[in-house]
PADO-431760 format. One record per residue: residue number from 1; x, z, y of N, C-alpha, C, CB in turn; residue in one letter. Coordinates in Angstrom, 2 decimals, always signed. Glycine has a CB too. Example, Ala and Ser with C-alpha at 12.3 -4.5 7.8 and 13.67 -1.06 7.14 Angstrom:
// PADO-431760
(r 1 (+13.19 +7.80 -5.69) (+12.30 +7.80 -4.50) (+13.20 +7.80 -3.30) (+11.31 +9.05 -4.47) 'a');
(r 2 (+12.85 +7.08 -2.25) (+13.67 +7.14 -1.06) (+12.90 +7.87 +0.03) (+14.08 +5.72 -0.60) 's');
This chain:
// PADO-431760
(r 1 (-84.75 +3.63 -104.26) (-84.76 +3.21 -105.64) (-84.86 +4.41 -106.58) (-83.51 +2.40 -105.96) 'x');
(r 2 (-84.10 +5.47 -106.31) (-84.11 +6.67 -107.14) (-85.50 +7.32 -107.09) (-83.02 +7.66 -106.69) 'x');
(r 3 (-86.12 +7.32 -105.94) (-87.46 +7.90 -105.80) (-88.47 +7.11 -106.65) (-87.90 +7.90 -104.31) 'x');
(r 4 (-88.31 +5.79 -106.66) (-89.20 +4.95 -107.46) (-89.04 +5.25 -108.96) (-88.93 +3.45 -107.19) 'x');
(r 5 (-87.81 +5.40 -109.41) (-87.54 +5.71 -110.81) (-88.15 +7.06 -111.17) (-86.01 +5.71 -111.10) 'x');
(r 6 (-88.01 +8.04 -110.29) (-88.59 +9.36 -110.53) (-90.11 +9.27 -110.64) (-88.20 +10.34 -109.41) 'x');
(r 7 (-90.75 +8.48 -109.76) (-92.21 +8.31 -109.82) (-92.62 +7.66 -111.13) (-92.72 +7.46 -108.63) 'x');
(r 8 (-91.87 +6.67 -111.58) (-92.19 +6.00 -112.84) (-92.03 +6.99 -114.01) (-91.27 +4.76 -113.06) 'x');
(r 9 (-90.97 +7.75 -114.01) (-90.75 +8.72 -115.09) (-91.86 +9.77 -115.07) (-89.37 +9.39 -114.95) 'x');
(r 10 (-92.19 +10.28 -113.90) (-93.25 +11.28 -113.77) (-94.59 +10.69 -114.23) (-93.36 +11.77 -112.32) 'x');
(r 11 (-94.86 +9.47 -113.87) (-96.10 +8.80 -114.30) (-96.14 +8.68 -115.82) (-96.22 +7.41 -113.65) 'x');
(r 12 (-95.01 +8.33 -116.42) (-94.95 +8.22 -117.88) (-95.19 +9.57 -118.55) (-93.59 +7.65 -118.32) 'x');
(r 13 (-94.62 +10.62 -118.00) (-94.82 +11.96 -118.56) (-96.28 +12.35 -118.46) (-93.93 +12.99 -117.83) 'x');
(r 14 (-96.89 +12.13 -117.32) (-98.30 +12.48 -117.12) (-99.17 +11.66 -118.07) (-98.73 +12.23 -115.66) 'x');
(r 15 (-98.89 +10.39 -118.20) (-99.65 +9.54 -119.11) (-99.49 +10.01 -120.55) (-99.20 +8.07 -118.97) 'x');
(r 16 (-98.28 +10.36 -120.93) (-98.03 +10.84 -122.29) (-98.80 +12.13 -122.57) (-96.54 +11.07 -122.50) 'x');
(r 17 (-98.82 +13.06 -121.64) (-99.57 +14.30 -121.79) (-101.06 +14.01 -121.88) (-99.28 +15.27 -120.62) 'x');
(r 18 (-101.56 +13.11 -121.04) (-102.98 +12.76 -121.07) (-103.37 +12.12 -122.40) (-103.31 +11.81 -119.92) 'x');
(r 19 (-102.54 +11.23 -122.91) (-102.83 +10.58 -124.19) (-102.77 +11.59 -125.32) (-101.84 +9.43 -124.45) 'x');
(r 20 (-101.76 +12.46 -125.34) (-101.67 +13.43 -126.42) (-102.83 +14.43 -126.36) (-100.33 +14.17 -126.37) 'x');
(r 21 (-103.29 +14.78 -125.16) (-104.44 +15.67 -125.03) (-105.70 +14.97 -125.50) (-104.60 +16.13 -123.57) 'x');
(r 22 (-105.86 +13.70 -125.15) (-107.05 +12.95 -125.56) (-107.08 +12.76 -127.07) (-107.10 +11.60 -124.86) 'x');
(r 23 (-105.94 +12.72 -127.72) (-105.88 +12.56 -129.16) (-105.73 +13.88 -129.89) (-104.75 +11.64 -129.53) 'x');
(r 24 (-105.95 +14.99 -129.18) (-105.75 +16.31 -129.77) (-106.74 +16.56 -130.90) (-105.89 +17.38 -128.70) 'x');
(r 25 (-106.28 +17.36 -131.83) (-107.13 +17.80 -132.93) (-107.07 +19.32 -132.91) (-106.67 +17.20 -134.32) 'x');
(r 26 (-108.19 +19.94 -132.59) (-108.25 +21.39 -132.56) (-108.81 +21.89 -133.88) (-109.11 +21.87 -131.37) 'x');
(r 27 (-108.00 +22.64 -134.60) (-108.43 +23.23 -135.86) (-108.82 +24.67 -135.56) (-107.31 +23.15 -136.97) 'x');
(r 28 (-110.11 +24.96 -135.64) (-110.61 +26.30 -135.38) (-110.53 +27.17 -136.63) (-112.05 +26.25 -134.87) 'x');
(r 29 (-110.72 +26.54 -137.79) (-110.56 +27.22 -139.07) (-110.31 +26.17 -140.14) (-111.81 +28.10 -139.42) 'x');
(r 30 (-109.36 +26.45 -141.00) (-109.08 +25.54 -142.11) (-110.32 +25.48 -143.01) (-107.81 +26.00 -142.91) 'x');
(r 31 (-110.75 +24.28 -143.40) (-111.94 +24.18 -144.25) (-111.87 +25.02 -145.53) (-112.17 +22.75 -144.62) 'x');
(r 32 (-110.73 +25.08 -146.19) (-110.64 +25.89 -147.42) (-110.79 +27.38 -147.10) (-109.30 +25.63 -148.13) 'x');
(r 33 (-110.28 +27.82 -145.96) (-110.46 +29.22 -145.55) (-111.93 +29.51 -145.25) (-109.58 +29.54 -144.32) 'x');
(r 34 (-112.63 +28.53 -144.67) (-114.06 +28.69 -144.41) (-114.84 +28.88 -145.71) (-114.61 +27.47 -143.63) 'x');
(r 35 (-114.52 +28.05 -146.71) (-115.21 +28.15 -148.00) (-114.94 +29.51 -148.63) (-114.76 +27.02 -148.95) 'x');
(r 36 (-113.68 +29.94 -148.64) (-113.34 +31.24 -149.22) (-114.06 +32.37 -148.50) (-111.82 +31.46 -149.17) 'x');
(r 37 (-114.05 +32.34 -147.18) (-114.71 +33.39 -146.40) (-116.21 +33.41 -146.66) (-114.44 +33.20 -144.91) 'x');
(r 38 (-116.79 +32.25 -146.91) (-118.23 +32.15 -147.15) (-118.66 +32.80 -148.46) (-118.65 +30.71 -147.13) 'x');
(r 39 (-117.69 +32.99 -149.34) (-117.96 +33.61 -150.63) (-117.19 +34.92 -150.79) (-117.62 +32.66 -151.76) 'x');
(r 40 (-116.92 +35.60 -149.70) (-116.26 +36.89 -149.76) (-114.81 +36.85 -150.21) (-117.01 +37.78 -150.65) 'x');
(r 41 (-114.15 +35.72 -150.01) (-112.73 +35.62 -150.31) (-112.39 +34.89 -151.60) (-112.15 +36.96 -150.37) 'x');
(r 42 (-113.39 +34.69 -152.48) (-113.14 +33.99 -153.73) (-114.15 +32.86 -153.86) (-113.23 +34.97 -154.95) 'x');
(r 43 (-113.68 +31.65 -153.64) (-114.56 +30.48 -153.69) (-114.80 +30.06 -155.13) (-113.97 +29.31 -152.88) 'x');
(r 44 (-116.03 +29.66 -155.44) (-116.28 +29.09 -156.77) (-115.64 +27.70 -156.86) (-117.80 +29.01 -157.06) 'x');
(r 45 (-115.61 +27.15 -158.05) (-115.11 +25.80 -158.23) (-116.01 +24.81 -157.48) (-115.04 +25.43 -159.74) 'x');
(r 46 (-115.43 +23.79 -156.85) (-116.27 +22.80 -156.16) (-117.10 +21.99 -157.14) (-115.41 +21.87 -155.30) 'x');
(r 47 (-118.23 +21.54 -156.66) (-119.13 +20.67 -157.42) (-119.30 +19.38 -156.64) (-120.51 +21.36 -157.69) 'x');
(r 48 (-119.90 +18.40 -157.27) (-120.13 +17.11 -156.61) (-121.61 +16.76 -156.63) (-119.31 +16.00 -157.27) 'x');
(r 49 (-122.10 +16.32 -155.50) (-123.44 +15.75 -155.40) (-123.25 +14.25 -155.26) (-124.25 +16.34 -154.18) 'x');
(r 50 (-123.83 +13.50 -156.19) (-123.75 +12.04 -156.13) (-124.84 +11.54 -155.20) (-123.88 +11.40 -157.55) 'x');
(r 51 (-124.45 +10.69 -154.27) (-125.40 +10.10 -153.32) (-125.97 +8.85 -154.01) (-124.71 +9.74 -151.93) 'x');
(r 52 (-127.06 +9.07 -154.72) (-127.68 +8.03 -155.54) (-128.56 +7.12 -154.68) (-128.51 +8.66 -156.67) 'x');
(r 53 (-129.07 +6.08 -155.30) (-130.00 +5.18 -154.60) (-131.23 +5.93 -154.09) (-130.45 +4.04 -155.53) 'x');
(r 54 (-131.63 +6.93 -154.83) (-132.79 +7.74 -154.43) (-132.49 +8.53 -153.14) (-133.19 +8.71 -155.57) 'x');
(r 55 (-131.27 +9.02 -153.01) (-130.90 +9.84 -151.85) (-130.54 +9.01 -150.62) (-129.75 +10.73 -152.21) 'x');
(r 56 (-129.98 +7.83 -150.84) (-129.45 +7.04 -149.72) (-130.44 +6.79 -148.58) (-128.97 +5.73 -150.24) 'x');
(r 57 (-131.70 +6.43 -148.85) (-132.61 +6.20 -147.71) (-132.86 +7.46 -146.88) (-133.94 +5.66 -148.22) 'x');
(r 58 (-132.88 +8.62 -147.54) (-133.10 +9.88 -146.82) (-131.87 +10.26 -145.99) (-133.44 +11.01 -147.81) 'x');
(r 59 (-130.70 +10.02 -146.56) (-129.46 +10.28 -145.83) (-129.38 +9.35 -144.62) (-128.22 +10.07 -146.75) 'x');
(r 60 (-129.73 +8.08 -144.81) (-129.72 +7.11 -143.71) (-130.69 +7.53 -142.60) (-130.09 +5.70 -144.23) 'x');
(r 61 (-131.85 +8.04 -142.99) (-132.82 +8.51 -142.00) (-132.27 +9.69 -141.20) (-134.13 +8.91 -142.69) 'x');
(r 62 (-131.58 +10.60 -141.85) (-131.03 +11.78 -141.18) (-129.88 +11.40 -140.26) (-130.56 +12.82 -142.22) 'x');
(r 63 (-128.95 +10.59 -140.76) (-127.74 +10.25 -140.00) (-127.91 +9.03 -139.09) (-126.60 +10.01 -140.94) 'x');
(r 64 (-128.94 +8.26 -139.35) (-129.15 +6.99 -138.65) (-128.04 +5.99 -138.99) (-129.21 +7.22 -137.13) 'x');
(r 65 (-127.48 +6.15 -140.19) (-126.44 +5.27 -140.72) (-126.24 +5.63 -142.19) (-125.10 +5.39 -139.91) 'x');
(r 66 (-125.52 +4.80 -142.90) (-125.14 +5.14 -144.27) (-124.04 +6.19 -144.25) (-124.68 +3.88 -145.05) 'x');
(r 67 (-124.01 +7.02 -145.27) (-123.00 +8.08 -145.34) (-121.60 +7.52 -145.52) (-123.32 +9.03 -146.49) 'x');
(r 68 (-121.48 +6.44 -146.29) (-120.17 +5.83 -146.48) (-119.36 +6.45 -147.59) (-119.41 +5.90 -145.23) 'x');
(r 69 (-119.99 +7.28 -148.41) (-119.30 +7.83 -149.57) (-120.32 +8.03 -150.68) (-118.59 +9.17 -149.21) 'x');
(r 70 (-119.84 +7.98 -151.90) (-120.72 +8.05 -153.06) (-120.98 +9.47 -153.54) (-120.15 +7.25 -154.18) 'x');
(r 71 (-120.12 +10.40 -153.15) (-120.31 +11.78 -153.57) (-119.86 +12.73 -152.47) (-119.54 +12.05 -154.87) 'x');
(r 72 (-120.43 +13.92 -152.52) (-120.15 +14.94 -151.53) (-119.79 +16.22 -152.27) (-121.37 +15.16 -150.56) 'x');
(r 73 (-118.68 +16.81 -151.89) (-118.26 +18.06 -152.50) (-119.01 +19.22 -151.86) (-116.72 +18.26 -152.35) 'x');
(r 74 (-119.36 +20.20 -152.70) (-119.99 +21.42 -152.20) (-119.60 +22.57 -153.13) (-121.54 +21.27 -152.11) 'x');
(r 75 (-119.88 +23.77 -152.67) (-119.60 +24.96 -153.44) (-120.90 +25.74 -153.53) (-118.46 +25.82 -152.79) 'x');
(r 76 (-121.17 +26.34 -154.68) (-122.43 +27.06 -154.87) (-122.23 +28.32 -155.71) (-123.47 +26.15 -155.52) 'x');
(r 77 (-122.92 +29.35 -155.30) (-123.00 +30.58 -156.09) (-124.31 +31.26 -155.71) (-121.75 +31.53 -155.83) 'x');
(r 78 (-125.02 +31.68 -156.74) (-126.33 +32.31 -156.55) (-127.21 +31.37 -155.73) (-126.18 +33.71 -155.84) 'x');
(r 79 (-127.74 +31.83 -154.61) (-128.62 +30.97 -153.81) (-127.92 +30.43 -152.56) (-129.88 +31.74 -153.40) 'x');
(r 80 (-126.60 +30.38 -152.61) (-125.79 +29.95 -151.47) (-125.05 +28.67 -151.79) (-124.80 +31.05 -151.05) 'x');
(r 81 (-125.11 +27.71 -150.86) (-124.26 +26.52 -150.95) (-123.45 +26.41 -149.67) (-125.12 +25.23 -151.17) 'x');
(r 82 (-122.27 +25.86 -149.81) (-121.38 +25.64 -148.67) (-121.00 +24.17 -148.65) (-120.12 +26.56 -148.74) 'x');
(r 83 (-121.11 +23.59 -147.47) (-120.86 +22.16 -147.27) (-119.82 +22.00 -146.17) (-122.17 +21.40 -146.91) 'x');
(r 84 (-118.85 +21.13 -146.40) (-117.89 +20.72 -145.37) (-118.20 +19.24 -145.11) (-116.35 +20.95 -145.82) 'x');
(r 85 (-118.75 +18.96 -143.93) (-119.22 +17.61 -143.62) (-118.61 +17.12 -142.32) (-120.76 +17.58 -143.53) 'x');
(r 86 (-118.48 +15.81 -142.21) (-117.96 +15.17 -140.99) (-119.05 +14.30 -140.38) (-116.70 +14.33 -141.30) 'x');
(r 87 (-119.09 +14.31 -139.06) (-119.97 +13.39 -138.34) (-119.29 +13.02 -137.03) (-121.39 +14.01 -138.09) 'x');
(r 88 (-119.47 +11.78 -136.61) (-118.88 +11.30 -135.37) (-119.61 +11.93 -134.19) (-118.94 +9.75 -135.30) 'x');
(r 89 (-118.82 +12.46 -133.25) (-119.39 +12.93 -131.99) (-119.56 +11.71 -131.10) (-118.47 +14.02 -131.30) 'x');
(r 90 (-118.59 +11.46 -130.25) (-118.62 +10.23 -129.45) (-117.83 +9.13 -130.16) (-118.03 +10.49 -128.03) 'x');
(r 91 (-116.59 +9.44 -130.51) (-115.76 +8.43 -131.18) (-115.01 +8.97 -132.39) (-114.77 +7.85 -130.20) 'x');
(r 92 (-114.92 +10.28 -132.53) (-114.12 +10.87 -133.60) (-114.96 +11.86 -134.40) (-112.86 +11.57 -133.01) 'x');
(r 93 (-114.57 +12.08 -135.66) (-115.35 +13.00 -136.50) (-115.18 +14.46 -136.09) (-114.96 +12.83 -137.95) 'x');
(r 94 (-116.26 +15.20 -136.27) (-116.27 +16.65 -136.11) (-116.45 +17.20 -137.52) (-117.41 +17.15 -135.11) 'x');
(r 95 (-115.48 +17.94 -138.01) (-115.57 +18.55 -139.33) (-116.26 +19.90 -139.17) (-114.15 +18.70 -140.00) 'x');
(r 96 (-117.33 +20.08 -139.92) (-118.18 +21.26 -139.76) (-118.44 +21.92 -141.09) (-119.50 +20.88 -139.09) 'x');
(r 97 (-118.37 +23.25 -141.10) (-118.72 +24.03 -142.28) (-120.13 +24.57 -142.10) (-117.70 +25.19 -142.51) 'x');
(r 98 (-120.94 +24.42 -143.15) (-122.33 +24.88 -143.08) (-122.64 +25.66 -144.34) (-123.33 +23.67 -142.91) 'x');
(r 99 (-123.14 +26.88 -144.16) (-123.56 +27.73 -145.26) (-125.08 +27.72 -145.28) (-122.99 +29.19 -145.13) 'x');
(r 100 (-125.65 +27.38 -146.45) (-127.10 +27.40 -146.63) (-127.39 +28.45 -147.69) (-127.66 +25.98 -147.05) 'x');
(r 101 (-128.29 +29.36 -147.34) (-128.67 +30.41 -148.28) (-130.18 +30.47 -148.38) (-128.09 +31.78 -147.84) 'x');
(r 102 (-130.66 +30.34 -149.60) (-132.10 +30.34 -149.87) (-132.83 +29.33 -148.99) (-132.67 +31.74 -149.67) 'x');
(r 103 (-132.23 +28.15 -148.80) (-132.86 +27.08 -148.06) (-132.82 +27.22 -146.55) (-134.25 +26.98 -148.47) 'x');
(r 104 (-132.06 +28.20 -146.04) (-131.92 +28.42 -144.59) (-130.45 +28.38 -144.21) (-132.57 +29.77 -144.17) 'x');
(r 105 (-130.19 +27.93 -143.01) (-128.80 +27.94 -142.53) (-128.40 +29.38 -142.23) (-128.63 +27.04 -141.26) 'x');
(r 106 (-127.33 +29.82 -142.88) (-126.79 +31.15 -142.63) (-125.65 +31.08 -141.61) (-126.30 +31.78 -143.93) 'x');
(r 107 (-124.94 +29.95 -141.59) (-123.81 +29.79 -140.68) (-123.50 +28.31 -140.50) (-122.56 +30.56 -141.21) 'x');
(r 108 (-123.27 +27.93 -139.29) (-122.79 +26.57 -138.95) (-121.60 +26.76 -138.03) (-123.93 +25.68 -138.27) 'x');
(r 109 (-120.47 +26.14 -138.40) (-119.25 +26.35 -137.61) (-118.42 +25.07 -137.57) (-118.42 +27.50 -138.20) 'x');
(r 110 (-118.19 +24.53 -136.36) (-117.22 +23.43 -136.26) (-115.84 +23.95 -136.67) (-117.18 +22.84 -134.80) 'x');
(r 111 (-115.20 +23.22 -137.57) (-113.90 +23.65 -138.09) (-112.75 +22.86 -137.48) (-113.87 +23.51 -139.60) 'x');
(r 112 (-112.95 +21.55 -137.33) (-111.92 +20.68 -136.73) (-112.63 +19.81 -135.71) (-111.17 +19.81 -137.82) 'x');
(r 113 (-112.15 +19.87 -134.46) (-112.76 +19.12 -133.38) (-111.74 +18.15 -132.81) (-113.30 +20.06 -132.26) 'x');
(r 114 (-112.09 +16.86 -132.76) (-111.13 +15.83 -132.37) (-111.48 +15.12 -131.08) (-111.01 +14.83 -133.46) 'x');
(r 115 (-112.61 +15.42 -130.48) (-113.04 +14.75 -129.26) (-112.38 +15.40 -128.03) (-114.59 +14.79 -129.13) 'x');
(r 116 (-112.36 +14.68 -126.92) (-111.80 +15.23 -125.69) (-112.85 +16.00 -124.89) (-111.21 +14.12 -124.83) 'x');
(r 117 (-114.13 +15.80 -125.20) (-115.22 +16.49 -124.49) (-116.18 +17.07 -125.52) (-115.96 +15.52 -123.52) 'x');
(r 118 (-116.97 +18.04 -125.10) (-118.02 +18.57 -125.95) (-117.61 +19.70 -126.86) (-118.57 +17.49 -126.76) 'x');
(r 119 (-116.39 +20.20 -126.71) (-115.88 +21.25 -127.57) (-116.65 +22.56 -127.44) (-114.43 +21.49 -127.27) 'x');
(r 120 (-117.52 +22.66 -126.46) (-118.31 +23.89 -126.28) (-119.21 +24.18 -127.48) (-119.15 +23.78 -125.01) 'x');
(r 121 (-119.45 +23.17 -128.32) (-120.30 +23.37 -129.49) (-119.70 +24.35 -130.50) (-120.56 +22.04 -130.17) 'x');
(r 122 (-118.46 +24.73 -130.31) (-117.83 +25.66 -131.25) (-118.22 +27.11 -130.99) (-116.32 +25.53 -131.18) 'x');
(r 123 (-118.76 +27.40 -129.82) (-119.04 +28.78 -129.44) (-120.34 +29.31 -130.04) (-119.09 +28.89 -127.93) 'x');
(r 124 (-120.34 +30.62 -130.37) (-121.54 +31.22 -130.97) (-122.82 +31.07 -130.13) (-121.30 +32.67 -131.22) 'x');
(r 125 (-122.71 +31.01 -128.80) (-123.93 +30.85 -128.01) (-124.68 +29.58 -128.40) (-123.60 +30.82 -126.51) 'x');
(r 126 (-123.94 +28.60 -128.91) (-124.58 +27.38 -129.39) (-124.86 +27.45 -130.88) (-123.70 +26.17 -129.08) 'x');
(r 127 (-123.86 +27.76 -131.69) (-124.01 +27.69 -133.15) (-125.00 +28.71 -133.70) (-122.67 +27.89 -133.81) 'x');
(r 128 (-125.17 +29.84 -133.02) (-126.12 +30.85 -133.49) (-127.56 +30.34 -133.50) (-126.04 +32.09 -132.63) 'x');
(r 129 (-127.84 +29.30 -132.74) (-129.19 +28.72 -132.72) (-129.59 +28.16 -134.08) (-129.27 +27.63 -131.68) 'x');
(r 130 (-128.62 +27.82 -134.92) (-128.90 +27.21 -136.21) (-129.27 +28.24 -137.28) (-127.70 +26.42 -136.68) 'x');
(r 131 (-128.92 +29.50 -137.07) (-129.17 +30.53 -138.08) (-130.66 +30.64 -138.37) (-128.62 +31.90 -137.62) 'x');
(r 132 (-130.98 +30.58 -139.64) (-132.37 +30.72 -140.08) (-133.17 +29.43 -140.08) (-133.05 +31.70 -139.22) 'x');
(r 133 (-132.61 +28.35 -139.56) (-133.36 +27.10 -139.54) (-133.50 +26.54 -140.95) (-132.67 +26.07 -138.62) 'x');
(r 134 (-134.61 +25.88 -141.16) (-134.89 +25.23 -142.44) (-135.18 +23.76 -142.16) (-136.09 +25.90 -143.18) 'x');
(r 135 (-135.47 +23.04 -143.22) (-135.81 +21.63 -143.11) (-137.31 +21.47 -143.31) (-135.02 +20.77 -144.14) 'x');
(r 136 (-137.96 +20.77 -142.39) (-139.39 +20.53 -142.52) (-139.64 +19.44 -143.55) (-140.01 +20.14 -141.16) 'x');
(r 137 (-140.91 +19.21 -143.87) (-141.26 +18.18 -144.86) (-140.81 +16.79 -144.43) (-142.76 +18.17 -145.10) 'x');
(r 138 (-140.72 +16.56 -143.11) (-140.26 +15.25 -142.63) (-138.76 +15.25 -142.31) (-141.06 +14.83 -141.40) 'x');
(r 139 (-138.03 +16.19 -142.91) (-136.57 +16.30 -142.80) (-136.06 +16.50 -141.37) (-135.95 +15.07 -143.37) 'x');
(r 140 (-136.78 +17.28 -140.61) (-136.34 +17.68 -139.26) (-135.99 +19.17 -139.31) (-137.46 +17.40 -138.18) 'x');
(r 141 (-135.27 +19.65 -138.30) (-134.99 +21.08 -138.21) (-136.27 +21.82 -137.84) (-133.87 +21.37 -137.18) 'x');
(r 142 (-136.42 +23.03 -138.37) (-137.65 +23.79 -138.20) (-137.86 +24.33 -136.79) (-137.67 +24.92 -139.16) 'x');
(r 143 (-136.84 +24.31 -135.96) (-136.97 +24.80 -134.59) (-136.07 +23.99 -133.66) (-136.63 +26.32 -134.50) 'x');
(r 144 (-136.35 +24.10 -132.38) (-135.58 +23.39 -131.35) (-134.19 +24.00 -131.22) (-136.32 +23.43 -129.99) 'x');
(r 145 (-133.20 +23.15 -131.00) (-131.83 +23.58 -130.71) (-131.51 +23.08 -129.31) (-130.80 +23.02 -131.77) 'x');
(r 146 (-131.20 +24.03 -128.41) (-130.87 +23.66 -127.03) (-129.55 +22.91 -126.98) (-130.80 +24.91 -126.15) 'x');
(r 147 (-129.49 +21.93 -126.09) (-128.27 +21.15 -125.91) (-127.31 +21.83 -124.97) (-128.61 +19.77 -125.40) 'x');
(r 148 (-126.19 +21.15 -124.73) (-125.17 +21.60 -123.79) (-124.87 +20.43 -122.88) (-123.87 +22.11 -124.53) 'x');
(r 149 (-124.97 +20.64 -121.59) (-124.68 +19.58 -120.64) (-123.24 +19.11 -120.81) (-124.92 +20.07 -119.20) 'x');
(r 150 (-123.08 +17.81 -120.97) (-121.74 +17.23 -121.16) (-121.30 +17.17 -122.61) (-120.74 +18.02 -120.38) 'x');
(r 151 (-122.14 +17.70 -123.52) (-121.77 +17.70 -124.95) (-122.90 +17.11 -125.79) (-121.44 +19.12 -125.43) 'x');
(r 152 (-123.68 +16.24 -125.21) (-124.87 +15.70 -125.87) (-124.56 +15.07 -127.22) (-125.53 +14.68 -124.99) 'x');
(r 153 (-123.52 +14.27 -127.30) (-123.20 +13.59 -128.56) (-122.71 +14.56 -129.62) (-122.16 +12.51 -128.32) 'x');
(r 154 (-121.95 +15.56 -129.22) (-121.49 +16.58 -130.16) (-122.66 +17.42 -130.67) (-120.44 +17.48 -129.50) 'x');
(r 155 (-123.56 +17.76 -129.78) (-124.76 +18.52 -130.16) (-125.57 +17.71 -131.17) (-125.62 +18.86 -128.91) 'x');
(r 156 (-125.79 +16.45 -130.89) (-126.55 +15.59 -131.80) (-125.88 +15.49 -133.16) (-126.72 +14.19 -131.20) 'x');
(r 157 (-124.56 +15.38 -133.16) (-123.82 +15.29 -134.42) (-124.03 +16.55 -135.26) (-122.33 +15.07 -134.16) 'x');
(r 158 (-123.96 +17.72 -134.63) (-124.12 +18.96 -135.38) (-125.55 +19.15 -135.87) (-123.70 +20.15 -134.53) 'x');
(r 159 (-126.51 +18.69 -135.10) (-127.91 +18.75 -135.55) (-128.11 +17.86 -136.78) (-128.87 +18.32 -134.42) 'x');
(r 160 (-127.51 +16.68 -136.77) (-127.60 +15.80 -137.94) (-126.93 +16.43 -139.16) (-126.95 +14.43 -137.63) 'x');
(r 161 (-125.78 +17.05 -138.95) (-125.08 +17.69 -140.06) (-125.88 +18.86 -140.62) (-123.70 +18.17 -139.62) 'x');
(r 162 (-126.53 +19.62 -139.76) (-127.38 +20.73 -140.21) (-128.50 +20.19 -141.08) (-127.95 +21.51 -139.01) 'x');
(r 163 (-129.15 +19.14 -140.63) (-130.23 +18.52 -141.41) (-129.70 +18.01 -142.75) (-130.88 +17.37 -140.62) 'x');
(r 164 (-128.53 +17.38 -142.72) (-127.97 +16.82 -143.94) (-127.62 +17.92 -144.95) (-126.72 +15.99 -143.61) 'x');
(r 165 (-127.01 +19.00 -144.49) (-126.67 +20.11 -145.39) (-127.94 +20.72 -145.99) (-125.86 +21.19 -144.64) 'x');
(r 166 (-128.97 +20.89 -145.18) (-130.23 +21.43 -145.70) (-130.85 +20.47 -146.72) (-131.22 +21.69 -144.55) 'x');
(r 167 (-130.80 +19.19 -146.43) (-131.34 +18.20 -147.37) (-130.55 +18.22 -148.67) (-131.32 +16.79 -146.75) 'x');
(r 168 (-129.23 +18.19 -148.57) (-128.40 +18.23 -149.77) (-128.67 +19.51 -150.57) (-126.91 +18.13 -149.40) 'x');
(r 169 (-128.85 +20.62 -149.87) (-129.15 +21.88 -150.55) (-130.41 +21.76 -151.39) (-129.30 +23.02 -149.54) 'x');
(r 170 (-131.43 +21.09 -150.88) (-132.67 +20.93 -151.66) (-132.41 +20.10 -152.92) (-133.77 +20.26 -150.80) 'x');
(r 171 (-131.43 +19.23 -152.86) (-131.13 +18.37 -154.02) (-130.37 +19.10 -155.12) (-130.34 +17.16 -153.57) 'x');
(r 172 (-129.66 +20.14 -154.75) (-128.85 +20.88 -155.74) (-129.41 +22.26 -156.03) (-127.42 +21.00 -155.26) 'x');
(r 173 (-130.49 +22.65 -155.36) (-130.99 +24.03 -155.48) (-131.33 +24.42 -156.91) (-132.22 +24.20 -154.63) 'x');
(r 174 (-131.69 +23.48 -157.75) (-131.98 +23.80 -159.14) (-130.70 +23.96 -159.96) (-132.86 +22.72 -159.75) 'x');
(r 175 (-129.54 +23.65 -159.35) (-128.27 +23.71 -160.06) (-127.42 +24.92 -159.67) (-127.48 +22.44 -159.79) 'x');
(r 176 (-128.01 +25.87 -158.92) (-127.23 +27.06 -158.54) (-126.74 +27.76 -159.79) (-128.08 +28.04 -157.67) 'x');
(r 177 (-125.59 +28.42 -159.65) (-125.05 +29.23 -160.78) (-125.96 +30.37 -161.09) (-123.64 +29.76 -160.46) 'x');
């Protein structure tokens, strides 16, 4: 009987650890710290891009769904914009910081990762592929981004976010400080 109780307790502990690991949220960098670092330590005041009827079909084409919000916060100075965007990987959002400078991605960095698989997308061997990419006339990335085996959904999410940040940048480019 005592052995059975020990097995049940051990099973509960293992299950609890597995559930807490599956629900883990890995914060690689605080979004506000990312924004500050993107502007040399002093972030400009945030601005808002309204997702108007004109923008919605293009956003839907990029994300393959509606954005689900009416406005998006961004930061801008000179020819640089910074976007903090979320996109679902497999089941949970991946919060990503994207710096666009002169219409090109200068930096893409997953900031908060909530999935149990696919976390490899946070490493520079993957994210460096986005540097210098632009948006084509048909709203695609200007070059191929290699995937990661076992992280297909996370890779796709970050590619969509890159496209979205570049598209949003084109919408606000005339509003740079």
